[in-house]
Steps between C-alpha positions, in 0.01 A plus 500: 500500500631844404551739789446873444637794694153659504158409369452827312728786401321827422670765286359851477513853631393591851284810487396781729157578364246776531152348513227753430134403543242774447767762567631346825871415482694231684873415465566127512755237408415319180609296205419139416799383703348663809149361474602169347792397717326559832191312382720209390670488839156488659429166330830358619727543198860620497552816297787715380444853371732678256446874469651845440444821697676804642721413801308749718196275458673173592339510849161436334633155411505407869133408466600223259778376726269491801284256304799274434540604136851509355566842346758587236494875439710699255557872551324725249498877443137511609224275628216423262182685589156502339192708573193277464180702465170315551135597487336291773201434275730311257800335665560289188697765312733770622712789380870451569759777515869409503682697767838320508667200334778287651642407157572160348624183668846379404576130471756511779227622737314169476635276778631153430212320671289217367120527511207288393356801316645842417231769508584802286254754635600844381270795547647720225630415152878503493571323828591174324610479137469205264862390547460480877165324467663230287782465752251452785306245294820299457492440876147358517127569451408868474180664611458840339264789566473670161444833676878538523524499121191691384458775763709771337584851629361771274475869589510426872231233486515121469323388186441151360683438172565190292810298586698489172694191611198311630544191281863455592446590865201274568680206342704491824205525741321216679239701692370825348287747696291777342210712620193594297651813344823320408316200354286724281803704392713201404232295324227741395251262665248609764410140586768425757478124447575539132773753579668251735503233231648743248778595740578133563577467129818701561629216717396532867332174608295688761340843467351672804255787446384712792202734485268674745275197545755220520770293334503311170770243429574324174703185565506147359280635217228559759347814649477524878319785675435614854332816631612767743236585759647760736279678751688822421770634268703672771800291394455527123861606434716188458208278394657366182845467654359289783287286272783415260755427770264278697395314186865419426569411861206260512593348164818364656284236669156514337320483164412810297136461601583486873752785470237714326247448782759559769637816341147640468442429868816676612428795271149532637640532852784729389262754345327551832808649669774737376854371485634150434291197588626337819230242559526123528423201283225418751341842438484424130368147544226629732398762242493246216296262712243770569482576127465132415829486303 
């Protein structure tokens, strides 16, 4: 049996975000590595995080370390920062302003650790280039959030644009994650099930689509779906990051169908409280039992 240094390695920028809902502003830590890694630790997995940020902000990484997450941080000229502006009547879509960008990862910044899955979860296009993506894929299975390749800075805002290297890039991906806007952009399809199948044609065996009502997964030439049913959207920020990370974490020991249900359960609970999900497997199982899943 192969032994790994960690179950999952996450690669992406840490972010200090402004979250604005109906004109009320909050400053909070963010980035897929933040929401995803802590959620993964909560279900008992070992996680390493690779990130870049300004040295003055290194103390924010203590929150990861307190959870038992290995952190590999490179010094950058600035820490990535995004202003996320929501209208509470529609938490599905948001306006994103780019405030700062911690620049691109270099290959030497990726530690020499083995992992069952390498999650490339950038928040801004330019964090990881195609050459580095291929290098990471040479190590093992890659999970990729396409956000880090299609969310492009333009005139101070983050705008979705086509990924010119999508065919070559996705050929190296095992698990692809997109949200509704990204799926529609990349395929031209509004039916998310059809969009997932189209994206799988580029090579990823499993495509995970998150949207306001739940998760859709295309795997084994089958569609699996599970709903979100939160009692509130107080913890909307980080929804997709949590869902994708937990799906991958559960897939290490479960089928796509089971991982889909479990990820939807965690994401339901996550949306009810701001910040990373720090619940238990028992919390999720109790919720799924109540819902009859």
